C-alpha positions as CSV (number, residue, x, y, z in Angstrom):
1,X,13.2,8.8,-6.5
2,X,16.2,7.1,-8.0
3,X,17.2,7.6,-11.6
4,X,16.2,4.0,-12.5
5,X,12.8,4.3,-11.0
6,X,12.3,7.7,-12.8
7,X,13.4,6.2,-16.0
8,X,11.0,3.3,-15.7
9,X,8.1,5.6,-14.6
10,X,8.8,7.7,-17.7
11,X,8.8,4.7,-20.1
12,X,5.5,3.4,-18.6
13,X,3.8,6.8,-18.7
14,X,5.1,7.4,-22.3
15,X,3.7,4.0,-23.6
16,X,0.5,4.6,-21.9
17,X,0.3,8.1,-23.3
18,X,1.0,6.7,-26.9
19,X,-1.7,4.1,-26.5
20,X,-4.3,6.7,-25.4
21,X,-3.3,9.0,-28.3
22,X,-3.5,6.2,-30.8
23,X,-7.0,5.2,-29.5
24,X,-8.1,8.7,-29.8
25,X,-7.4,8.8,-33.5
26,X,-10.2,6.2,-34.2
27,X,-13.8,7.1,-34.2
28,X,-14.8,4.0,-32.2
29,X,-14.1,2.5,-28.9
30,X,-10.7,1.1,-28.6
31,X,-10.1,-2.5,-28.7
32,X,-10.4,-4.5,-25.6
33,X,-6.8,-5.4,-25.7
34,X,-5.9,-1.7,-25.9
35,X,-8.0,-0.8,-23.0
36,X,-6.5,-3.8,-21.0
37,X,-2.9,-2.5,-21.9
38,X,-3.8,1.0,-20.7
39,X,-5.2,-0.3,-17.6
40,X,-2.2,-2.6,-16.9
41,X,0.1,0.2,-17.5
42,X,-1.8,2.4,-15.0
43,X,-1.5,-0.4,-12.4
44,X,2.4,-0.5,-13.1
45,X,2.7,3.2,-12.8
46,X,0.9,3.1,-9.5
47,X,3.2,0.3,-8.3
48,X,6.4,2.2,-9.3
49,X,5.2,5.4,-7.7
50,X,4.5,3.4,-4.5
51,X,7.9,1.9,-4.5
52,X,9.4,5.3,-5.1
53,X,7.5,6.8,-2.2
54,X,8.6,3.9,0.0
55,X,12.2,4.5,-0.9
56,X,11.9,8.1,-0.3
57,X,10.4,7.6,3.2
58,X,13.1,5.1,4.0
59,X,15.8,7.6,3.0
60,X,14.1,10.2,5.3
61,X,14.3,8.0,8.3
62,X,17.8,7.4,7.9
């Protein structure tokens, strides 16, 4: 994985983690907007991981 992809992945995961930990502090369901942000971050994380996998496969092939 390239340094830039790794850095992006770390930022996305960090923000998602922060949102989850903030939501856990409240004794109620998280706001819909918070849930949506967490889900959107999960999609972005999956997309970055997919690109990283593609790049790694491309490098292995030559």
